[in-house]
C-alpha positions as CSV (number, residue, x, y, z in Angstrom):
1,M,10.0,-6.2,-1.8
2,H,6.2,-6.1,-2.0
3,T,5.5,-7.2,1.5
4,V,2.6,-5.0,2.7
5,C,-0.9,-6.2,1.8
6,A,-2.8,-2.9,1.6
7,V,-6.3,-1.8,0.8
8,M,-6.1,1.0,-1.8
9,T,-7.6,4.4,-1.0
10,K,-8.2,7.4,-3.3
11,D,-5.7,9.4,-1.2
12,F,-3.0,6.7,-1.4
13,L,-3.4,6.2,-5.1
14,S,-3.1,10.0,-5.7
15,F,0.0,10.1,-3.4
16,S,1.6,7.2,-5.2
17,A,1.0,8.8,-8.6
18,A,2.6,12.0,-7.3
19,Q,5.6,10.0,-6.3
20,G,6.0,8.6,-9.8
21,N,4.2,5.3,-9.4
22,D,0.7,5.6,-11.0
23,L,-1.2,2.5,-9.8
24,S,-4.5,3.7,-11.1
25,T,-3.8,3.7,-14.9
26,P,-4.3,0.4,-16.7
27,H,-1.2,-0.9,-18.5
28,L,-2.7,-3.5,-20.8
29,D,0.8,-4.4,-22.2
30,Y,1.5,-5.9,-18.8
31,E,-2.0,-7.1,-18.2
32,F,-2.3,-4.6,-15.4
33,P,-5.9,-3.4,-15.1
34,G,-5.1,-0.4,-12.8
35,L,-6.2,-0.2,-9.2
36,N,-9.3,1.4,-7.6
37,P,-10.1,2.4,-4.1
38,G,-11.0,-0.8,-2.2
39,D,-8.7,-3.0,-4.2
40,R,-6.1,-5.0,-2.3
41,W,-2.5,-4.9,-3.6
42,C,0.9,-5.7,-2.2
43,L,3.1,-2.6,-1.8
44,C,6.8,-2.2,-1.3
45,A,7.4,-1.7,2.4
46,G,9.5,1.4,1.7
47,R,6.6,3.0,-0.3
48,W,4.2,2.2,2.5
49,R,6.6,3.8,5.0
50,E,6.9,6.9,2.8
51,A,3.1,7.1,2.7
52,Y,2.8,6.6,6.4
53,D,5.2,9.4,7.1
54,A,3.2,11.7,4.8
55,G,-0.1,10.8,6.5
56,M,-1.3,8.9,3.4
57,A,-0.8,5.2,4.3
58,P,-3.5,2.8,3.2
59,Q,-5.0,0.3,5.5
60,V,-3.0,-2.9,6.1
61,V,-4.2,-6.4,6.0
62,L,-2.0,-7.8,8.8
63,R,-2.7,-11.5,8.2
64,S,-1.4,-11.1,4.6
65,T,1.5,-8.8,5.3
66,H,5.0,-10.4,5.5
67,A,6.9,-10.2,8.8
68,S,9.9,-8.6,7.0
69,T,7.8,-5.4,6.8
70,L,8.9,-4.9,10.4
71,E,12.3,-3.7,9.1
72,F,10.4,-0.6,7.8
73,A,7.6,-0.2,10.3
74,T,6.8,-1.1,13.9
75,I,4.0,-3.5,14.7
76,E,2.2,-0.6,16.4
77,E,2.3,1.5,13.2
78,L,0.9,-1.4,11.2
79,R,-1.8,-2.1,13.8
80,E,-2.7,1.6,13.7
81,C,-3.5,1.2,10.0
82,A,-4.9,-2.3,10.2
83,V,-8.1,-3.0,8.4
84,A,-10.8,-4.8,10.5
85,E,-11.3,-8.3,9.3
């Protein structure tokens, strides 16, 4: 489930690509332009958790992140990575 609204970073995009999920490369067949640092994108909570554990978690937009994310991360972890709005 894509429940974590995150702000992409260069480090996270590199980490995700290394895990087999290249979010930077456009896929025009799917009308996907590719993501750049600073873009907001909804991530799977499991991928966010994986990145957090590796020290590569992107910032989280708490107001736009679904409560079901709390099955994968604590509110303290999410607040630690929260973007100031």
